[in-house]
N, C-alpha and C positions, 0 to 999 in steps of 0.2 A: 307980838312975841308969844302971847299966850296961845294963839291959834297954832303956831308952829310946834309948841310944846305938846299939845294934845295930839296933833297930827303925827308927830314923831313917836309918841307913846302908842298910838294905834298901829303904826307900821311895825314897831318893835314887837308888840303883842301878836300881830299878824304873822310875822316871821317865826316867832316862838311856837305858835299853834301849828303853823305849817311844818316846822321841824318835828314837833311831837307827833303829828299825824303821819309824817313820812317814816319816822323811826318805828312807830307802832305798826304801820302798814308793811314795812320791810320785815319786821319780826313775825308778823302773821303769815306773810307769804313764805318766808323761810321755814315756818313751822308747818306748811302744807295746808293752810286755811285761807280762804278768800276773805279779805278784810271788809267786813260790813258791820261795824259796831262803833266803838269809841273813836277809831281813827277817822271814820267818815264824818262824825259829828264835829270832831276837832278841825277837820278840813273846812266844814261849813262855818265854824267860828272864825277860822282864819280868813275866809272870804269876807265875812261880816266885818272883821276888824279893818281889812284893807278898804272896804267900801266906806266905813265910818271915817277913815282917815281922809278920804276924798270929800265926803259929804259934810264934815264938821264945820268948815267955814260958812256953809250955806245954812245948816240946820241950827247953828247957835243963835241966830237972830230971831227965829220963830216968827217970820213975817208971812205975808200972803203967798209968796213964792214957795216957801217951805211947806205950807199947808197944801198947796197945789201939787207939789212933787210927791208928798206922802199920799194924797188922795189918788192921783193917777197911778202911782207905783203900786199901791195896794189893789187897785181895780184890775190892773194887768196881771198882777201876781195871783189874784183869785182864780183866774181862768187857767193859768199855768198849773197851779196846785191841783185844781180840779181835774185837769187832764192827766197829771201824774197819777192821781188816785184811780182814774178810769183805766189807764194803761196797766197799772199794777193789779187791779181787780181782774182785768182780762187775762193777764199772764198767770195769775193764781188759778183762775177758773179753768184754763186749759192746761194747767200743770206744766207750764213752760219754765217756771222757776219754783224753787222751794226754799223759802226763807223762814226763819223762826220769827216769832212775834217781836222779839227785841230787835232783830235785824231790820224788819219792816218798819218799825217805829223810828229807828235810827236813820234809815234811808229817807223816810218822809220828813223827819226833822231837819236833816241836812239839806235836802232839796228845798224845803220851805225857807230856811234861813238864807240860802244862796239866792233863791228866786226873788224874795222880797227886797233884799239889799241891792242886788244887781239891777232890779227894775227901778229902784230909787236912783241909782247912778245913771242909767240910761235916760230916765225922765229928767234928771237934773241937767244932763248934757243937751237934751232937746229943747228945754225951755229957757 
């Protein structure tokens, strides 16, 4: 019963963060600004909450399988995050994009959160 309670809480928080990021994104677009700030980070937190809802029953036991999921997930995430940074550096170098420092850090934070937790989900499904 306790598993379901925590899973339901994660899903509720996921929908709340998704709603907040959608509202902020719509407000930013209607104001004529491309949303790359708070809303992107909130979307990343939303994805993280949904992933935690799925992973909670497996991660609460903290056994060998959990450690293996975390190790493999972080290993795969490292290469994805490194590739994100290389692509962003290339785009900045050739002036294909122009983002402020805050927008760049928000983008990397959101991509990192989503990559790590989605790789945990994929690894949990495969093992």
